[in-house]
C-alpha positions, 0 to 999 in steps of 0.5 A: 687136698682141695681141688678147688683153686685158692685165688685169695693168695698171692700164688693160686694154688690147690696144695694148701701153700699157706700151710708151708710158710717157708715154701710159700715165701721162697715161691713169693720171692721166685715170682718177680723173677718169673714175671720179669722173664715174662715181660722180656722174654714173653709175647712182644705184641702189646695188648690190653687183655685177651679172652683166656681160660683160667684153671679153677678146679682140677675136678671132673666137673670142669676146671676152667673159666674164661674171660678177658684177662690182661696177659700180665695179670693172669693168674699162674698157679699150682695145681695138681690133680686129685689124689687117688687114695691108696694109689699104688706103684704100677711098675718096676721093682717097687710095684705094688708098694704105696706111691711116694709123698716124699722123693726116696733119697736114692732117686733124688738126683735122677728125679730132680733131672727128669723135672728139670728137662721137662721144666725147661721146655716150658718157658723155651716154647714161649721164647720161641714163640714171642714174636708170632703175635706180630704176624697173627692171621686172625684174632681167633689165632692170636688168641690161641697163641696166647693161650698156649703161651700162659699155659706154658707159663703155668707149666713152668710153675708146676715144675718149679713148685716141684723143685721148691717143695721137694728138692731143697737148695739144689731145687731153688737153684735149678729153678732160678736156672730155668729163667736163666737159660733162653732158647737159641742162646749160644751162651745158655741154650735150653736143654733139648735141640728142638727147643732151640729152633726158631719159630719164625712163622705160623706155619712153623708154629702149627707144626711145633704145636702138633709134632713138639707138643705131642712129644711133650704129651707122651713125655708127660704121660710117662711121668703121670705114671711115676711112683712120686706122687706129686709129679704124677698128679702135676703131670696129670693136670698138665696133660689137660692143657696140653691137649689144647696145644695140640688142638691148635697144631691139628686144626692149624694145619688142616686149615692151611691144607684146606686153604690150599686145596681150595685154591688148587681147585678153584684155579686148577693148578699145582702151583698156588704160590701165585695165589697167596697160598701155601702149596703142598710141597712147602707143608710136606718139607715143614712137616718133615723138619718138625717131625724128624726133630721131634723124633730126637727128643725121645733120645736113642733107641736104647737107653740104660738110663731109661731102663733104670728110671723104669725099674726104679718106678721114676718113669713109666710107659704110656698108658702103663696100666693098659699093658698085658705084661708083668710091668717089670719087663726083666726077661722081655725083649723088644726089636729096635730101629738100628743100623745092621752089621752091613750098615743097612737101615733095619732092626735088632732085638734089645732087652725091653727095658732098654728099649723103652725110648723106642716103645714110646717113640712108636706110640708117638708115631702112631698118633702123628699119622692120625693127623696126616690121615686127617689132612689127606682126607681133606685132600681127598674130599677136595678130589685131589690125588696128592697126599701128605706123609710122615718121612722115614724114622732115619730121615734127618736124625740127629740123635740115636741109631741114625744120627750118623747117616743120611737117609731119604724120606722113603728110608734109602740110605744116601751118601752125603753128596746124595743128601746134599743134592736131595736135601732142598726137596725134603727140607724148607729152603731159604726160598720156602722160608722167605716165601712163607714169611712173605705171607705173614701180614697180621689180620687183627680185624674182627671176622677177618683172616688171612688169605693163606689160611682157612677160617676155623669151623668152631669158636672158642668156648661156644663164641663165634669166629668173629668174637673180640678175642683180643683187645690190642694196646 
């Protein structure tokens, strides 16, 4: 396998696609359907070109080229990370055996399902974000939105390649279905609930790219451990691009909090709504919603399916090679979040294999807390006493042990009546959403930015903030 992308081909790739003419023709026949999807379900704001990075190499010496590109002409392609010679399976009952270049027959259905679910999230987020360009707070932010969008499109290509290359007719049919489903559709919605939620404003977008794309980081991290080597290498490369998406969310919320803090200090007030900023109570409500919805993406606290995936070598743990155990877990146990026999929020002990969703969710929660710490430092540096926080793991859950109960952000179990009375203080209301949307007015002038968000500290690829990142039509 070569590490440099071959851009002489109709579909850029580093998997020697031209050596498999049948596969090449199949993917080239899927390509027009993808472009039709992009035109009909992708970004709605007309542009001439956008300052984008395009993958050119998957090696350690650099992998991206920056330049102004018409988005429809973006060279979506298929890239796998470099093969690790002699790679061995690192966990499960096949631990120590050579990694698989082909799909074992007994795991075919499970691997296909894992790839389809991951693949379904990629176009979904593009669909959720398609109208945001019309209200971008700056050209810098507009460019970041479009970079996220084209990379999600490339991640779809990554999963479609695996389906076409390794799963025959079933894989081709699944690849077609990835373009037939759409976010929020009543007839054919996306597979996971969070990807059917609307993303109507930029605060939602920043929360999505911080919390929901961070779930993607952890899911890709577990698939990177897979014994199926093409999937492992695909996810390893996707993680490079996912890091940018989370940076957009992290720094975006930084800047919303920074602007809010500045307005609070300058006007000696906790209520910034009359000054064109977004207040901390509203930021906290959006945080509560997106965090809790993203927690659901990890599934139930216990899962025999995930246990079976691990034992089979299909899906590992986050940073599997850093774990100090036997990597088989047959006799290990873990404490998971649960309702006790008295119906109280607590914990129970289960077999470690069935508690792997909890293990992964806890890694995610610790990572999410780092962002909250960062935002609270902004408030502290401004001399403000207020702090943001992650709500309790039982808050606003629709999947898992707490799906059937109501709990406050502090983890107090509530009656339905208590939830009804308190939820407007914890989750965005129609009034909150209307106010946030009222601020969403586009700023397309170079070097200018909307009043509800602070400018970034750095531009893209060494360019200044006032660079011409996007040329509008």
